[in-house]
C-alpha positions in Angstrom: -19.2 22.5 0.6 -20.5 23.9 -2.5 -23.9 22.5 -3.5 -24.3 24.7 -6.6 -22.3 22.2 -8.6 -24.9 19.5 -8.5 -26.1 19.3 -12.1 -30.0 18.9 -12.9 -31.5 15.4 -12.5 -33.0 14.1 -15.6 -36.4 12.4 -15.7 -37.0 8.8 -16.9 -38.5 10.2 -20.2 -35.4 12.2 -20.9 -33.1 9.2 -20.1 -35.0 6.9 -22.3 -35.3 9.4 -25.1 -31.7 10.3 -25.2 -30.7 6.5 -25.2 -33.4 5.2 -27.7 -32.6 8.2 -30.2 -28.9 7.2 -30.1 -29.5 3.5 -30.4 -31.7 4.3 -33.6 -29.0 6.5 -35.1 -26.1 3.9 -34.6 -28.6 1.0 -35.7 -28.3 2.7 -39.1 -24.7 1.8 -39.4 -23.4 -0.1 -42.5 -20.0 -1.1 -41.4 -21.0 -4.6 -40.3 -19.8 -7.7 -41.7 -20.8 -11.5 -41.8 -23.8 -13.3 -42.8 -27.3 -12.0 -42.2 -27.6 -13.7 -38.8 -24.2 -12.3 -37.6 -25.1 -8.7 -38.9 -28.5 -8.7 -37.3 -26.7 -10.0 -33.9 -24.1 -7.2 -34.1 -26.5 -4.6 -35.0 -29.1 -5.4 -32.2 -26.5 -6.1 -29.5 -24.9 -2.6 -30.6 -28.0 -1.0 -29.8 -28.4 -2.5 -26.4 -24.8 -1.6 -25.7 -25.6 2.1 -26.6 -28.7 2.1 -24.5 -26.9 0.6 -21.3 -23.9 3.1 -21.9 -26.2 6.2 -22.2 -28.4 5.4 -19.0 -26.2 3.7 -16.6 -23.3 6.2 -16.3 -26.1 9.2 -15.9 -27.7 7.1 -13.0 -24.2 6.3 -11.5 -23.5 9.9 -11.7 -26.7 10.9 -9.7 -25.7 8.8 -7.0 -22.0 9.9 -7.0 -22.7 13.9 -7.2 -25.0 14.2 -4.2 -23.0 14.6 -1.1 -21.9 11.7 0.9 -23.8 12.2 4.1 -21.1 10.0 6.0 -18.6 12.8 5.8 -20.9 15.7 6.1 -20.8 18.0 9.1 -23.6 17.8 11.5 -24.8 21.2 10.4 -25.5 20.0 6.9 -27.1 16.9 8.0 -29.4 19.0 10.3 -30.0 21.5 7.6 -31.0 18.6 5.1 -33.1 17.0 7.7 -34.8 20.3 8.2 -35.6 21.4 4.7 -35.9 17.9 2.9 -37.5 14.6 3.5 -34.2 13.0 4.5 -35.6 9.5 4.4 -37.0 10.1 1.0 -33.7 11.4 -0.4 -31.8 8.2 0.8 -34.5 6.3 -0.7 -34.2 8.1 -4.0 -30.5 7.8 -4.1 -30.8 4.0 -3.5 -33.5 3.6 -6.2 -31.2 5.4 -8.9 -28.5 3.0 -7.9 -30.7 0.0 -8.1 -32.0 0.9 -11.5 -28.4 1.3 -12.7 -27.6 -2.2 -11.4 -30.8 -3.6 -13.0 -30.3 -2.2 -16.4 -26.6 -3.7 -16.4 -28.1 -7.3 -15.7 -30.7 -6.9 -18.3 -28.1 -6.0 -20.9 -26.1 -8.7 -20.1 -29.0 -11.2 -20.2 -30.5 -9.9 -23.5 -27.0 -9.8 -25.3 -26.7 -13.4 -24.5 -30.1 -14.2 -25.5 -29.7 -12.6 -28.9 -26.3 -14.2 -29.4 -28.0 -17.7 -28.8 -31.1 -17.1 -31.1 -31.0 -18.0 -34.8 -34.5 -16.6 -36.0 -34.8 -13.0 -37.1 -38.3 -12.5 -35.7 -37.3 -13.7 -32.4 -34.4 -11.4 -32.1 -36.7 -8.7 -32.8 -39.0 -9.8 -30.2 -36.2 -9.9 -27.6 -35.3 -6.2 -28.6 -38.8 -5.1 -27.7 -38.9 -6.9 -24.7 -35.6 -5.3 -23.6 -36.8 -1.9 -24.4 -40.0 -2.6 -22.5 -38.1 -3.7 -19.3 -35.8 -0.8 -19.6 -38.7 1.7 -19.7 -40.4 0.0 -17.0 -37.4 0.1 -14.6 -36.8 3.8 -15.3 -40.6 4.7 -15.2 -40.7 2.9 -11.7 -38.0 5.2 -10.3 -39.2 8.4 -12.1 -40.8 9.7 -8.8 -37.5 9.2 -7.2 -35.6 11.2 -10.0 -38.3 13.9 -9.6 -37.7 14.1 -5.7 -33.8 14.1 -6.2 -34.3 17.3 -8.7 -36.3 18.9 -6.0 -33.9 18.1 -3.4 -30.9 19.5 -5.7 -32.8 22.8 -6.2 -33.3 23.2 -2.4 -29.6 22.1 -1.6 -28.3 24.8 -4.0 -29.7 27.3 -1.8 -27.4 26.0 1.1 -24.6 28.3 2.0 -20.9 27.2 1.4 -19.7 26.9 5.1 -16.2 27.1 6.0 -14.3 25.7 8.9 -13.6 29.2 10.5 -14.3 31.4 13.2 -18.2 32.2 12.6 -20.4 35.1 13.4 -24.1 34.8 13.2 -26.1 38.0 12.5 -29.5 37.5 14.1 -32.7 39.5 14.7 -36.1 40.1 13.7 -37.0 40.3 10.0 -36.2 43.6 8.1 -34.0 45.1 10.7 -31.1 45.1 8.6 -29.2 42.1 9.1 -28.4 41.6 5.5 -27.1 45.3 5.1 -24.6 44.7 8.0 -23.4 41.5 6.3 -22.7 43.5 3.1 -20.9 46.1 5.4 -18.8 43.6 7.3 -17.8 41.5 4.2 -18.1 43.9 1.1 -20.6 41.2 -0.2 -23.7 42.1 -2.2 -26.4 40.0 -0.8 -30.1 41.1 -1.8 -32.2 43.4 0.5 -35.4 44.9 0.1 -37.9 46.8 2.6 -40.1 43.8 3.5 -40.1 41.1 5.9 -38.3 37.8 5.2 -36.3 39.1 2.4 -33.6 36.5 3.5 -35.1 33.1 2.9 -32.0 31.1 3.2 -28.5 31.6 4.8 -26.3 34.2 3.3 -22.5 33.9 3.7 -19.6 36.3 3.7 -16.1 36.5 4.7 -13.4 39.0 5.7 -9.8 38.6 6.6 -7.7 40.8 9.0 -4.4 40.3 10.6 -4.3 36.9 9.3 -7.7 36.0 11.0 -10.3 34.7 8.7 -13.9 35.5 9.9 -17.0 33.8 8.3 -20.2 35.8 8.7 -23.8 34.2 8.3 -26.8 36.3 7.8 -29.7 34.2 8.7 -33.4 34.4 8.0 -35.4 36.7 10.4 -37.1 35.1 13.2 -40.6 36.1 14.9 -39.8 34.8 18.6 -42.7 32.4 18.4 -43.1 29.0 20.1 -43.4 27.1 16.8 -41.1 28.3 14.2 -41.3 27.6 10.4 -38.5 26.1 8.4 -37.0 29.5 7.5 -36.8 30.5 11.1 -35.4 26.9 12.2 -32.4 27.4 9.9 -31.5 30.6 11.9 -31.4 28.7 15.1 -29.6 25.8 13.4 -26.7 28.3 12.6 -26.7 29.5 16.3 -26.7 25.9 17.6 -24.2 24.3 15.3 -22.0 27.0 13.9 -21.9 30.4 15.6 -19.0 31.4 17.8 -20.4 34.9 18.3 -23.9 36.5 17.6 -24.4 39.9 16.6 -27.9 40.8 17.5 -29.3 43.5 15.0 -31.5 45.9 17.0 -33.8 48.5 15.4 -34.7 51.2 17.9 -36.9 53.0 15.1 -39.1 50.3 15.2 -39.6 50.8 11.4 -39.1 46.9 11.1 -42.5 46.5 12.3 -41.6 45.0 15.7 -41.5 47.0 19.2 -38.6 47.3 21.3 -40.3 45.1 23.8 -40.5 42.4 21.1 -36.9 42.8 20.3 -35.8 42.7 23.8 -37.7 39.4 24.4 -36.0 37.7 21.4 -32.6 38.9 22.7 -33.3 37.5 26.0 -34.1 34.2 24.3 -30.5 33.9 23.1 -29.3 33.3 26.6 -25.7 33.4 27.7 -24.2 30.3 26.2 -22.5 32.3 23.5 -21.0 36.1 23.3 -23.7 38.4 22.0 -22.8 41.9 20.6 -25.5 44.5 19.9 -25.7 46.4 16.6 -28.0 49.4 16.1 -28.8 49.1 12.3 -30.9 52.2 11.4 -30.0 55.7 11.8 -33.3 57.3 10.9 -34.6 57.2 14.6 -37.8 59.1 15.8 -37.2 62.7 17.1 -36.2 62.5 20.8 -34.6 59.0 20.4 -31.1 58.0 19.8 -28.7 54.9 20.0 -28.0 55.9 23.7 -31.6 54.9 24.6 -30.7 51.5 24.3 -30.1 49.7 27.7 -27.4 47.5 26.1 -24.2 48.3 25.2 -24.0 48.8 21.4 -21.2 48.9 18.8 -20.7 51.2 15.8 -19.5 49.3 12.6 -15.8 49.8 13.2 -16.2 48.9 16.9 -18.0 45.8 15.9 -15.6 44.4 13.5 -12.7 45.1 16.2 -14.5 43.4 18.8 -15.0 40.2 16.4 -11.5 40.2 15.6 -10.6 40.4 19.4 -12.9 37.4 20.0 -11.6 35.6 16.9 -8.1 35.9 18.4 -9.2 34.5 21.6 -10.7 31.8 19.9 -7.6 30.7 17.8 -5.4 31.1 20.9 -7.6 28.6 22.9 -7.2 26.1 20.1 -3.5 26.3 20.3 
């Protein structure tokens, strides 16, 4: 699911400015016929049509473009509940739908009133009243529109998760997880020499022997009891998506975390899913080597081969 396609959500002021400006421009039209009463009714009704036709479709589109949670995977639902106020999101989408429905009703009501009114000043008063009620309706939901825009910006950071064999690259911050993702999948995710470079989930893919593999680089975790939202995203991938975990080990400890701390985090993964060890950094302190690890580790070619072997077994089990 690609969340980057969700367009920006306009504020109430923006919606009103566009609609009222277009109504003023169209109100200058001289291609109207009939007596003075017929002309003023046509002109003012046309303004109401333009306001409705510029606001309602935009509100309808907001409701339509946000993903339908009824058909979303558990992972995305969990991710939304983790990174957003899920209740506020649903409420805000409901508010946009309510406003669209109310503006349709107001439009129908005031067009009818205008066509029944025979006095110029009363028609002008109805127009001012309509403008005021439309403005009040949109201003009432402006906090909801702002929250939908905040949500859209957050959701744009969500990975485009595919339904395929999935590898989760896991470990402490700054151990080289994103670098490994780039090597496995030939992607170009950003890396830097400080903790929590990855603040969302990076996704990459590779294909070999007709096998498709999805590799997810998750935010670094600190192995503490109370995790922040960034770290909880990593656990979410492990719980909902990962078929195999690649634990990235930094024997050099240049990441800022000791071997003991890295061992403790590894132990917390348990035995529910296959775990493969990858030693990320070659600039080890003098006297140390990859052989010092008490765990079986894989070189990059070996790692890719083992992932493919597991993917084959996974596909076979589904047949």
